[in-house]
TORLODREN-614090 format. One record per residue: x, z, y of N, C-alpha, C in turn; residue in one letter. Coordinates in Angstrom, 1 decimal. Layout:
<rs>
X; Z; Y; X; Z; Y; X; Z; Y; A $
...
</rs>
This chain:
<rs>
0.6; -0.1; -1.4; -0.1; -0.5; -0.3; 0.7; 0.0; 1.3; M $
0.5; -1.0; 2.4; 1.5; -1.2; 3.0; 0.9; -0.9; 4.7; R $
1.5; 0.1; 5.1; 0.4; 1.5; 6.5; 1.3; 0.1; 7.6; T $
1.0; 0.8; 8.8; 0.4; 0.0; 10.5; 2.3; 0.2; 10.8; N $
3.4; -0.3; 11.4; 4.0; 0.4; 12.1; 3.4; 0.9; 13.6; T $
4.4; 1.0; 13.9; 4.3; 1.4; 15.7; 4.4; 0.5; 16.3; T $
6.0; -0.7; 15.7; 5.7; -1.7; 16.3; 4.7; -2.9; 16.0; D $
4.1; -3.1; 15.1; 2.3; -3.2; 14.0; 1.2; -2.9; 15.5; E $
1.1; -1.9; 15.8; 0.2; -1.1; 16.1; 0.3; -1.7; 18.3; R $
1.3; -1.9; 18.3; 1.6; -2.3; 19.6; 1.5; -3.6; 19.9; S $
1.4; -4.7; 19.0; 1.3; -5.7; 18.3; -0.1; -6.2; 19.5; R $
-0.7; -5.5; 18.2; -2.3; -5.4; 18.5; -2.8; -5.1; 19.6; E $
-2.2; -4.0; 20.3; -3.1; -3.9; 21.3; -2.3; -4.4; 22.7; M $
-1.5; -5.9; 22.6; -1.0; -6.8; 23.5; -1.6; -7.5; 22.8; R $
-2.4; -8.0; 21.8; -2.9; -9.7; 21.1; -3.6; -9.8; 22.8; D $
-3.0; -10.9; 23.1; -3.8; -12.2; 24.3; -4.8; -12.7; 24.3; P $
-5.5; -12.4; 22.5; -6.8; -13.6; 22.5; -7.5; -12.3; 22.8; S $
-7.0; -11.3; 22.5; -8.3; -9.5; 22.7; -8.2; -9.8; 24.7; K $
-7.4; -10.1; 25.2; -7.3; -9.8; 26.7; -7.9; -10.7; 27.1; D $
-8.2; -13.0; 26.4; -8.8; -13.8; 26.5; -10.3; -13.1; 26.5; E $
-10.1; -12.9; 25.8; -12.4; -12.1; 25.0; -12.5; -11.2; 25.7; Y $
-11.8; -10.8; 26.6; -12.6; -9.9; 27.4; -12.9; -10.1; 28.4; L $
-11.5; -11.0; 29.3; -12.2; -11.8; 29.8; -13.0; -12.6; 30.3; E $
-13.0; -13.2; 29.4; -15.3; -13.9; 28.6; -16.2; -13.1; 29.1; L $
-15.6; -12.4; 28.3; -16.6; -10.9; 28.4; -17.1; -10.5; 30.1; E $
-16.8; -10.9; 30.4; -16.8; -10.2; 31.6; -17.2; -10.7; 32.5; Q $
-17.1; -12.2; 32.5; -17.9; -13.8; 33.0; -18.6; -14.3; 32.8; R $
-19.4; -13.5; 31.9; -20.8; -13.8; 31.2; -21.1; -12.6; 31.8; L $
-21.1; -12.5; 31.7; -21.2; -11.0; 32.3; -21.9; -10.6; 33.7; M $
-21.0; -11.2; 34.5; -21.1; -11.8; 36.2; -22.3; -12.8; 35.5; A $
-21.5; -13.6; 35.4; -23.0; -14.5; 35.2; -24.2; -14.5; 35.2; A $
-24.0; -13.4; 34.1; -25.9; -12.7; 33.1; -26.4; -12.6; 34.4; E $
-25.3; -11.6; 35.5; -26.0; -11.0; 36.4; -26.5; -11.4; 37.8; S $
-25.6; -12.6; 38.0; -26.2; -13.7; 39.0; -27.2; -14.4; 38.6; E $
-27.3; -14.8; 37.5; -28.5; -15.2; 36.7; -30.1; -14.9; 36.7; L $
-29.4; -13.4; 36.5; -30.6; -12.3; 36.9; -31.4; -12.4; 38.1; E $
-30.4; -11.9; 39.5; -30.7; -11.7; 40.7; -31.3; -12.9; 40.7; A $
-30.9; -14.7; 40.6; -31.8; -15.6; 41.0; -32.9; -15.6; 40.5; E $
-33.1; -15.7; 38.6; -34.4; -15.3; 38.7; -35.5; -14.5; 39.3; I $
-34.9; -13.6; 39.5; -36.0; -12.0; 40.3; -35.9; -13.0; 41.7; A $
-35.2; -13.8; 42.6; -34.9; -14.0; 43.8; -36.5; -15.1; 43.6; A $
-36.3; -16.1; 42.7; -37.1; -17.1; 42.1; -38.8; -17.5; 42.1; D $
-38.7; -16.0; 41.0; -40.3; -14.9; 40.8; -40.5; -15.1; 42.1; K $
-39.7; -13.9; 43.5; -41.0; -13.2; 44.7; -41.0; -14.4; 45.3; K $
-39.9; -15.3; 45.6; -40.9; -16.4; 46.0; -42.1; -17.4; 45.6; A $
-41.8; -17.6; 43.9; -43.5; -18.2; 43.6; -44.1; -17.3; 43.7; F $
-44.6; -15.7; 43.9; -45.4; -14.9; 44.6; -45.5; -15.4; 46.1; G $
-45.1; -15.4; 46.6; -45.4; -15.4; 48.2; -45.7; -16.5; 48.1; D $
-45.8; -17.4; 47.2; -46.6; -18.9; 47.5; -47.8; -18.5; 47.3; V $
-47.6; -18.2; 45.3; -49.1; -18.7; 45.2; -50.4; -17.4; 46.4; I $
-49.4; -16.3; 46.8; -50.1; -15.0; 48.3; -50.9; -16.0; 49.4; E $
-49.6; -16.5; 49.2; -49.9; -17.5; 50.6; -51.7; -18.6; 50.5; A $
-51.1; -19.6; 49.5; -52.2; -20.5; 48.4; -53.8; -19.4; 48.4; R $
-53.8; -18.5; 48.6; -55.2; -17.6; 47.8; -55.2; -17.5; 49.4; R $
-54.3; -16.8; 49.8; -54.8; -16.6; 51.5; -55.6; -17.9; 52.3; E $
-55.2; -18.4; 52.3; -55.1; -19.9; 52.2; -57.0; -20.5; 52.0; Q $
-56.5; -20.6; 50.3; -58.6; -21.2; 49.4; -59.3; -19.7; 50.3; A $
-58.5; -18.4; 50.6; -60.1; -17.4; 50.7; -60.3; -17.6; 52.6; R $
-59.7; -17.6; 53.5; -59.9; -18.7; 54.7; -60.7; -19.5; 54.4; S $
-59.9; -20.5; 53.6; -61.2; -22.6; 53.5; -62.4; -21.3; 53.0; A $
-62.9; -20.3; 52.2; -64.4; -20.6; 52.0; -64.6; -19.8; 52.7; I $
-64.4; -18.8; 53.5; -65.2; -18.2; 54.9; -65.6; -18.7; 56.1; R $
-64.5; -20.2; 56.0; -65.0; -21.3; 57.3; -66.1; -21.7; 56.4; R $
-66.4; -21.8; 55.5; -67.4; -22.9; 54.8; -68.7; -22.0; 54.6; S $
-68.1; -20.9; 54.8; -69.7; -20.3; 54.0; -70.4; -20.5; 55.5; Q $
-72.2; -20.1; 55.5; -72.9; -21.1; 56.2; -72.4; -19.5; 56.6; P $
-72.8; -19.2; 58.6; -73.0; -18.5; 59.6; -74.9; -17.1; 59.0; K $
-74.2; -16.0; 59.1; -76.0; -15.1; 58.9; -77.0; -15.4; 60.4; D $
-77.7; -16.4; 60.2; -78.8; -16.5; 61.8; -79.3; -15.4; 61.8; R $
-79.4; -13.8; 60.8; -79.9; -12.9; 61.5; -81.1; -13.0; 61.8; G $
</rs>
């Protein structure tokens, strides 16, 4: 049975592929955060448009209703 020597452990800790993986993971997390922010902004903008259209429809309905002639 073979055990890791100190030199082998040092090489494992300095493994450049692990550094690349961590860098890619950080970039992915940043991109996900940016995407989430963009989606939230789009949802808000869409909601604002929907509310504006509803208000336009309410106004149009009120204008088209006959006035009470008491």
